[in-house]
C-alpha positions as CSV (number, residue, x, y, z in Angstrom):
1,M,-0.6,21.3,-13.1
2,H,-1.2,19.8,-9.7
3,P,1.6,17.8,-7.9
4,L,-1.0,15.1,-7.2
5,R,-3.2,14.1,-10.2
6,H,-6.0,12.8,-8.1
7,P,-7.1,13.7,-4.5
8,R,-7.0,10.1,-3.5
9,N,-3.2,10.1,-3.9
10,A,-3.1,12.7,-1.0
11,A,-3.4,9.7,1.3
12,L,0.2,8.7,0.4
13,V,1.4,11.9,2.1
14,G,-0.2,10.9,5.4
15,I,0.8,7.3,5.1
16,L,4.4,8.3,4.9
17,F,4.3,9.9,8.3
18,V,2.3,7.1,9.8
19,G,4.9,4.6,8.4
20,I,7.7,6.6,10.0
21,A,5.8,6.5,13.3
22,A,5.5,2.7,13.0
23,I,9.3,2.4,12.4
24,Y,9.8,4.8,15.3
25,W,8.0,2.3,17.5
26,F,9.3,-0.9,16.0
27,V,13.1,-0.3,16.1
28,P,13.3,0.3,19.8
29,S,10.9,-2.6,20.5
30,V,13.2,-5.0,18.7
31,G,16.3,-3.6,20.2
32,S,15.0,-3.7,23.8
33,G,15.2,0.0,24.0
34,H,12.9,2.7,25.3
35,V,9.8,3.4,23.1
36,D,9.0,7.1,23.0
37,V,5.2,6.8,22.9
38,A,4.6,10.5,22.8
39,G,6.8,10.9,19.7
40,M,5.2,8.0,18.0
41,T,1.7,9.4,18.7
42,M,2.6,12.8,17.5
43,L,4.1,11.4,14.2
44,A,0.9,9.4,13.7
45,A,-1.2,12.5,14.3
46,L,1.0,14.5,12.0
47,G,0.5,11.9,9.3
48,I,-3.3,12.0,9.6
49,A,-3.3,15.8,9.6
50,M,-1.0,16.0,6.5
51,G,-3.1,13.5,4.6
52,V,-6.3,15.4,5.3
53,M,-4.7,18.8,4.5
54,A,-3.2,17.6,1.2
55,Y,-6.6,16.2,0.2
56,V,-8.3,19.5,1.0
57,L,-5.7,21.6,-0.9
58,V,-5.8,19.4,-4.0
59,A,-9.5,18.9,-4.0
60,G,-10.2,22.6,-3.6
61,S,-7.8,23.9,-6.1
62,P,-8.9,24.8,-9.6
63,R,-8.2,22.2,-12.3
64,E,-6.3,23.7,-15.2
């Protein structure tokens, strides 16, 4: 059995990391701190890559 029943649910894996990137940007912005743009960008890119990779792995695996 697959961990994700439908490949569309693979987007949730990517959205998790993009959400963390948004929090990573929002918290220092509100607190008048330094926003690490490079870290935020890399987390967003990681989220996109993880979502695509999860979709590819789930869609390409045999259905049993």
